[in-house]
C-alpha positions as CSV (number, residue, x, y, z in Angstrom):
1,M,87.6,90.0,124.1
2,N,85.3,92.1,122.0
3,Y,86.5,95.3,120.4
4,D,85.1,97.9,118.0
5,I,88.6,98.2,116.4
6,I,91.7,96.1,116.4
7,V,94.8,98.0,115.1
8,I,97.7,95.8,113.9
9,G,100.9,97.9,114.2
10,A,101.7,100.6,116.8
11,G,103.7,103.0,114.6
12,P,102.6,106.6,113.8
13,G,99.7,105.4,111.8
14,G,98.5,102.7,114.2
15,Y,98.8,104.4,117.5
16,V,97.3,107.7,116.2
17,C,94.4,105.7,114.7
18,A,93.9,104.0,118.1
19,I,93.9,107.3,120.0
20,R,91.5,109.0,117.6
21,A,89.1,106.0,117.6
22,S,89.1,106.0,121.4
23,Q,88.3,109.7,121.4
24,L,85.3,108.9,119.3
25,G,84.0,106.3,121.7
26,Q,85.3,103.1,120.2
27,K,86.7,100.2,122.2
28,V,90.2,99.7,120.8
29,A,93.0,97.1,121.0
30,I,96.4,97.6,119.4
31,I,98.9,94.9,118.6
32,D,102.6,95.1,117.9
33,K,105.3,92.5,117.7
34,E,108.2,94.6,118.9
35,W,107.5,98.2,120.2
36,L,105.2,101.1,120.6
37,G,106.0,104.0,118.3
38,G,107.0,101.8,115.4
39,V,110.1,102.3,113.3
40,C,109.7,106.1,113.3
41,L,110.1,106.7,117.1
42,N,112.5,103.8,117.7
43,I,114.9,103.4,114.8
44,G,113.8,105.9,112.2
45,C,112.6,109.5,112.1
46,I,113.3,110.6,115.7
47,P,116.7,109.1,116.4
48,S,118.0,110.1,112.9
49,K,117.0,113.7,113.4
50,T,118.7,113.7,116.8
51,L,121.9,112.5,115.1
52,L,121.5,115.1,112.4
53,K,121.4,117.8,115.1
54,N,124.7,116.5,116.5
55,A,126.1,116.4,112.9
56,E,125.1,120.1,112.4
57,I,127.0,121.1,115.5
58,V,130.0,119.0,114.6
59,N,130.1,120.5,111.1
60,I,130.2,124.0,112.5
61,I,133.0,123.1,115.0
62,R,135.1,121.1,112.5
63,N,134.6,123.3,109.4
64,R,133.4,126.7,110.3
65,S,134.7,127.6,113.7
66,K,136.9,130.4,112.4
67,E,133.9,132.0,110.7
68,F,132.2,132.3,114.1
69,G,135.4,133.3,115.9
70,F,136.3,130.3,118.1
71,A,139.0,127.7,118.1
72,F,139.7,124.4,119.9
73,E,142.8,122.6,121.0
74,N,142.8,118.8,121.3
75,L,139.2,118.6,120.0
76,D,137.5,115.3,120.9
77,I,134.4,114.4,119.0
78,D,132.7,111.2,120.2
79,Y,130.1,109.8,117.8
80,S,129.0,107.2,120.4
81,V,127.7,110.0,122.6
82,A,125.5,111.2,119.8
83,V,124.1,107.8,119.3
84,R,123.4,107.4,123.0
85,R,121.7,110.7,123.1
86,S,119.5,109.6,120.2
87,R,118.5,106.5,122.1
88,K,117.5,108.6,125.1
89,V,115.3,110.9,123.0
90,S,113.7,107.8,121.4
91,Q,113.0,106.1,124.7
92,R,111.5,109.3,126.1
93,L,109.0,109.4,123.3
94,T,108.1,105.8,123.3
95,K,107.4,106.0,127.1
96,G,105.0,108.8,126.1
97,I,103.2,106.5,123.7
98,T,102.7,104.0,126.6
99,Y,101.2,106.8,128.7
100,L,98.9,107.8,125.8
101,M,97.6,104.2,125.5
102,K,96.7,104.1,129.1
103,K,95.2,107.6,129.1
104,N,92.9,106.6,126.2
105,N,92.0,103.2,127.6
106,I,93.5,101.3,124.7
107,D,94.4,97.7,125.3
108,V,98.0,96.9,124.2
109,H,98.9,93.4,123.1
110,M,102.5,92.5,122.3
111,G,103.1,89.7,119.9
112,K,102.8,88.7,116.2
113,A,99.4,89.2,114.7
114,R,97.7,87.0,112.2
115,V,94.3,87.8,110.7
116,K,92.1,84.8,111.2
117,S,88.9,86.3,109.7
118,A,87.5,89.7,108.9
119,N,86.7,90.0,112.6
120,E,89.3,87.8,114.4
121,V,93.0,88.2,115.0
122,D,95.4,85.6,116.5
123,I,98.2,87.0,118.6
124,I,101.3,84.8,119.0
125,Q,102.8,86.0,122.3
126,V,106.4,86.1,123.4
127,N,105.9,83.0,125.5
128,G,104.7,81.1,122.4
129,K,101.1,80.9,123.4
130,T,98.4,82.1,121.1
131,K,95.3,84.1,122.0
132,T,92.5,85.3,119.8
133,I,90.7,88.6,120.0
134,N,87.8,89.8,117.9
135,A,86.4,93.1,116.7
136,K,83.9,94.7,114.3
137,N,86.8,96.2,112.4
138,I,90.4,95.5,111.7
139,V,93.0,98.2,110.7
140,V,96.2,96.9,109.2
141,A,99.1,99.3,110.0
142,S,102.0,96.9,109.9
143,G,104.4,99.2,108.0
144,A,107.2,98.3,105.7
145,R,110.8,97.1,105.8
146,P,113.9,97.8,103.7
147,K,114.3,96.1,100.4
148,H,117.2,93.7,100.2
149,P,118.1,92.2,96.8
150,R,119.7,88.8,97.1
151,Q,123.1,90.1,96.0
152,F,123.0,92.7,98.8
153,K,122.9,90.4,101.8
154,A,123.0,92.4,105.0
155,D,125.3,91.1,107.7
156,N,124.7,93.9,110.2
157,R,128.4,94.8,110.1
158,N,129.8,95.2,106.6
159,I,126.5,95.5,104.7
160,I,124.0,97.3,106.8
161,T,120.4,98.6,106.9
162,Y,119.1,101.9,108.3
163,K,118.5,100.1,111.6
164,D,122.1,99.1,111.9
165,A,123.1,102.6,110.9
166,I,121.0,104.1,113.6
167,L,122.3,101.9,116.4
168,Q,126.0,101.5,115.6
169,E,128.1,103.6,117.9
170,Q,131.0,104.1,115.5
171,H,130.8,106.0,112.3
172,P,132.5,104.3,109.3
173,K,135.9,105.6,108.1
174,S,134.6,105.2,104.6
175,V,131.1,104.2,103.4
176,I,129.2,103.6,100.2
177,I,125.5,104.3,100.4
178,I,123.4,102.5,97.8
179,G,120.4,104.8,97.1
180,G,120.2,108.5,97.0
181,G,116.7,108.9,98.5
182,A,115.9,110.5,101.9
183,I,117.6,107.8,104.0
184,G,120.7,107.9,101.8
185,V,121.3,111.7,101.8
186,E,120.5,112.0,105.6
187,F,123.1,109.4,106.6
188,A,125.5,110.9,104.1
189,T,125.0,114.3,105.9
190,I,125.6,112.7,109.4
191,W,128.7,110.6,108.5
192,N,130.3,113.3,106.4
193,S,130.0,115.8,109.2
194,Y,131.9,113.4,111.4
195,G,134.7,112.9,108.9
196,S,133.6,109.8,107.0
197,Q,134.5,109.4,103.3
198,V,131.0,109.1,101.8
199,T,130.0,107.9,98.4
200,I,126.3,107.8,97.2
201,V,125.5,105.5,94.3
202,E,122.0,106.2,92.8
203,M,120.5,104.2,89.9
204,M,118.3,107.1,88.7
205,H,119.7,110.2,87.0
206,N,119.4,112.3,90.2
207,I,119.5,112.0,93.9
208,L,116.1,112.6,95.5
209,P,114.7,111.5,92.2
210,M,111.0,112.2,93.2
211,E,111.8,115.9,93.9
212,D,111.9,118.8,91.4
213,I,114.9,118.4,89.1
214,E,116.3,121.8,90.4
215,I,116.2,120.5,94.0
216,S,118.3,117.5,93.0
217,T,120.7,119.7,91.1
218,E,121.1,122.1,94.0
219,L,121.5,119.3,96.6
220,T,124.1,117.5,94.5
221,R,126.1,120.7,94.3
222,S,125.9,121.3,98.1
223,L,126.7,117.7,99.1
224,T,129.6,117.6,96.6
225,K,131.0,120.8,98.0
226,A,130.9,119.2,101.4
227,G,133.0,116.4,100.1
228,I,130.4,113.7,99.4
229,R,131.0,111.8,96.2
230,I,127.8,111.2,94.2
231,I,127.6,108.7,91.4
232,S,124.2,108.8,89.6
233,N,122.7,106.9,86.8
234,T,124.7,103.9,88.0
235,K,123.7,100.4,89.0
236,V,125.3,98.2,91.7
237,E,125.8,94.8,90.1
238,H,127.5,93.0,93.0
239,I,129.0,93.5,96.5
240,N,132.1,91.5,97.4
241,V,133.1,91.2,101.0
242,D,136.7,89.9,101.6
243,G,137.4,90.3,105.3
244,P,137.5,94.0,106.1
245,N,137.6,94.9,102.4
246,I,134.3,95.6,100.6
247,S,134.1,96.3,96.9
248,L,131.2,97.1,94.7
249,E,131.0,96.3,91.0
250,I,129.0,99.1,89.4
251,S,127.9,99.8,85.8
252,N,126.9,102.9,83.9
253,N,125.5,101.9,80.6
254,N,128.3,99.8,79.2
255,D,131.0,101.1,81.5
256,H,131.9,98.8,84.4
257,S,134.1,99.7,87.3
258,S,134.7,98.9,91.0
259,I,134.7,101.1,94.1
260,S,135.5,100.1,97.7
261,A,134.8,101.2,101.3
262,D,134.8,100.0,104.9
263,Q,131.0,99.7,105.0
264,V,128.0,99.7,102.8
265,L,124.5,101.0,103.6
266,V,121.7,99.6,101.5
267,A,118.9,102.2,101.2
268,I,117.0,101.4,98.0
269,G,113.4,101.4,99.1
270,F,110.9,99.4,101.1
271,T,108.7,96.4,100.9
272,P,105.4,96.0,102.8
273,N,105.1,94.0,106.0
274,T,102.3,91.7,104.9
275,Q,104.0,88.4,105.0
276,G,102.6,86.1,107.7
277,L,99.7,88.5,108.5
278,G,97.1,86.1,106.9
279,L,95.7,88.8,104.6
280,E,95.7,86.6,101.6
281,T,93.7,83.9,103.4
282,I,90.7,86.3,103.8
283,G,91.1,87.7,100.3
284,V,92.6,91.1,100.9
285,E,93.6,92.6,97.5
286,M,97.3,93.6,97.1
287,D,99.3,95.1,94.2
288,S,102.2,93.4,92.4
289,Q,104.6,94.6,95.1
290,G,102.5,93.3,98.0
291,F,101.2,96.7,99.1
292,V,97.5,96.6,100.3
293,K,95.1,98.3,98.0
294,I,92.8,100.9,99.7
295,D,90.1,103.5,98.7
296,D,89.8,107.1,99.9
297,R,88.5,105.9,103.3
298,M,91.4,103.4,103.8
299,S,89.0,100.5,103.2
300,T,90.3,97.3,101.5
301,N,88.1,95.1,99.3
302,I,87.0,93.2,102.4
303,D,84.2,94.7,104.5
304,N,85.4,96.1,107.8
305,V,89.1,95.5,107.0
306,Y,91.2,98.7,106.5
307,A,94.8,99.6,105.9
308,I,96.9,102.7,106.6
309,G,100.6,103.8,106.5
310,D,103.5,102.3,104.7
311,V,101.8,99.0,104.1
312,T,99.5,100.8,101.6
313,G,102.4,102.2,99.5
314,K,100.7,105.5,99.1
315,L,103.3,107.8,100.5
316,L,105.8,106.2,102.9
317,L,106.0,109.0,105.5
318,A,105.1,109.0,109.1
319,H,102.8,112.1,109.0
320,V,100.9,110.6,106.1
321,A,100.3,107.4,108.1
322,S,99.0,109.5,111.0
323,A,96.7,111.4,108.7
324,Q,95.4,108.1,107.3
325,G,94.9,106.8,110.8
326,I,92.7,109.8,111.7
327,V,90.7,109.4,108.5
328,V,90.0,105.7,109.1
329,A,89.1,106.1,112.8
330,E,86.6,108.8,111.9
331,T,85.3,106.7,109.0
332,I,84.6,103.7,111.2
333,A,83.0,105.9,113.9
334,G,80.8,107.6,111.4
335,H,82.4,111.0,112.2
336,P,82.9,113.6,109.4
337,T,86.3,113.3,107.9
338,V,88.4,114.4,104.9
339,T,89.8,112.9,101.7
340,L,93.6,112.9,101.4
341,D,95.2,114.2,98.2
342,Y,98.5,112.4,98.3
343,K,100.0,114.6,95.6
344,M,99.6,117.6,97.9
345,L,100.8,116.2,101.2
346,P,104.1,117.5,102.5
347,R,107.4,115.8,102.0
348,A,110.5,116.5,104.0
349,T,114.2,115.4,103.9
350,Y,116.5,116.4,106.7
351,C,119.9,116.5,105.0
352,H,121.9,119.7,104.9
353,P,120.6,121.8,103.3
354,E,117.1,120.6,104.1
355,V,114.5,119.8,101.4
356,A,110.7,120.2,101.7
357,S,108.0,120.1,99.1
358,F,104.5,119.3,98.1
359,G,102.5,119.2,94.9
360,Y,103.5,119.3,91.3
361,T,107.1,119.7,90.2
362,E,107.6,122.3,87.4
363,L,107.9,119.5,84.8
364,E,104.8,117.6,86.1
365,A,102.7,120.7,86.0
366,Q,103.7,121.4,82.4
367,E,103.1,117.8,81.4
368,S,99.7,117.9,83.1
369,G,98.7,120.8,80.8
370,Y,98.9,123.7,83.2
371,D,100.0,127.2,82.0
372,T,102.7,127.5,84.7
373,K,104.4,130.5,86.2
374,I,107.5,130.1,88.3
375,S,108.9,132.3,91.1
376,K,112.1,131.6,93.0
377,F,113.8,133.5,95.9
378,R,117.3,132.6,97.2
379,F,118.1,132.6,100.9
380,S,121.3,134.5,100.0
381,A,119.1,137.6,99.9
382,N,117.4,136.8,103.3
383,G,118.8,138.7,106.3
384,K,118.1,136.0,108.8
385,A,119.7,133.3,106.7
386,L,122.8,135.5,106.3
387,G,123.0,136.1,110.0
388,M,122.7,132.4,110.7
389,G,125.6,131.7,108.3
390,D,123.3,129.2,106.5
391,H,122.1,130.8,103.3
392,N,122.4,128.2,100.5
393,G,119.3,127.3,98.7
394,W,116.0,128.8,97.7
395,I,112.2,128.7,97.7
396,K,110.4,127.9,94.4
397,I,106.6,128.2,93.8
398,V,105.0,126.6,90.8
399,G,101.8,128.6,90.1
400,D,99.0,128.6,87.7
401,N,99.4,131.6,85.4
402,K,95.7,132.0,85.0
403,D,94.9,132.9,88.6
404,N,98.1,132.6,90.6
405,T,97.0,129.5,92.5
406,I,99.6,127.2,93.9
407,L,100.4,124.0,92.0
408,G,103.5,123.0,93.9
409,V,106.2,124.3,96.2
410,H,109.8,123.2,96.4
411,L,112.2,124.4,99.1
412,I,115.9,123.7,99.8
413,G,117.8,125.6,102.5
414,P,117.9,126.3,106.2
415,Q,115.0,124.9,108.3
416,V,112.7,124.7,105.2
417,T,110.9,121.7,106.7
418,E,109.6,124.2,109.3
419,L,108.6,126.7,106.6
420,L,106.6,124.3,104.5
421,P,103.4,124.3,106.6
422,E,102.5,127.9,105.8
423,L,102.5,127.1,102.2
424,S,100.6,123.8,102.5
425,L,98.0,125.6,104.7
426,A,97.7,128.3,102.1
427,Y,97.0,125.7,99.5
428,N,94.4,123.9,101.6
429,M,92.7,127.2,102.4
430,Q,92.6,127.9,98.6
431,L,94.8,131.1,99.0
432,T,96.5,132.6,96.0
433,A,100.1,133.8,95.8
434,E,98.9,137.3,96.2
435,D,97.2,136.3,99.6
436,I,100.6,135.0,100.8
437,A,102.4,138.0,99.5
438,R,100.1,140.4,101.3
439,N,100.5,138.5,104.6
440,V,102.9,140.6,106.7
441,H,105.9,138.5,107.8
442,A,108.0,139.4,110.8
443,H,111.5,140.7,110.1
444,P,114.1,139.3,110.2
445,T,112.8,135.7,109.7
446,L,113.4,132.9,107.2
447,S,109.7,133.0,106.5
448,E,110.2,136.3,104.7
449,A,111.6,134.3,101.8
450,I,108.1,132.7,101.4
451,M,106.6,136.2,101.1
452,E,109.2,137.3,98.7
453,T,108.7,134.2,96.5
454,A,105.0,134.8,96.5
455,Q,105.6,138.4,95.6
456,G,107.6,137.2,92.6
457,L,104.7,135.1,91.3
458,V,102.5,138.3,91.1
459,D,105.4,140.4,89.8
460,E,105.8,142.4,93.0
461,T,109.2,141.3,94.4
462,I,110.9,143.8,96.5
463,H,114.3,142.3,97.3
464,A,115.2,140.5,94.1
């Protein structure tokens, strides 16, 4: 079997790469050991967002029904129905990927891949047999898996990963989440809405530590108000499981204490899926954590071997993997492409309130030597947000005081993940804050908050 490109991994990076390469006239094969769509479609982005929608509705029913003028007797909220709905949504999308593979004449091989040479890949099939396929180019899109320190041994029941959390049909009565990143705060939102007692333990000073400090502060306030306990700047030393009782030994500087719950979710980061791929045998260079090193065209140090997505450690987000997949497909086909600026790519967290951002935080911009100018507009002054009954949060633009160009944008509030693209498009089109402010936004919309924030950067705010 002779191909132009073999793609290892069928997640959002791999399958998008395969489709784009096929569109450009390449003969493509894709290999995956488990499923089309990868973690994102099967046990990650898509099912978790489905659960979050259920959680949003449940939160309104349980905590805010009087505000909207309705009441219930003998209310029955079934978490298992939410999980089953999430599985249906996931299955519908993965079937769509199967269709797209056929539509684009991409050969799908299910099995474990092992790189034999810079042009050959062995596939260990489910039946145990091995077959070898070859190609001019190999693209590694094998993704990443959760980190599991030895003292945090997952047993899929008491100590769980995000996969267990996605699939289990009962929410825990009480749960401790180790890690205050995107996975941690999203599951905290889901389980809290269904009545679980949730505690987040974060080793850094703030939850969502990669976001602007004001985002972390605002989110901490909102989650705490919702009843979620947040313990930051704290390390988990050990987990003790004694039957149904789970206790965690935690430390903050020299202070040691213990907390307990019915279940523990470990969400402290990811490690690349490179083990067993054979990359080291052909000399592919990796960093100290095992992530594959790449250049701007996704090329490794080995000719005709490329890598995209989480396995590169650049920015572990599905849409970033897809963007990388398109770049590498176009690079291999000799088609004009772009260079990705990872600092300026969008980031989104789907807790409540939602968080979205790109670019420099206020502190990063100042430390980088920019003369910064800040504008912030609160959703509490936005008519649409008030009408929705969801008006916590704000939009913040970090601008360059010299010319009002955008250095970074940070949003927290209702549906802000849907608002972010206007701002990232403005940045990519080299528009200034004045250009955004002059763009007439429909009324009433949440997007008016973008206009108002931009107006603030040029000292023309109307409603603040």
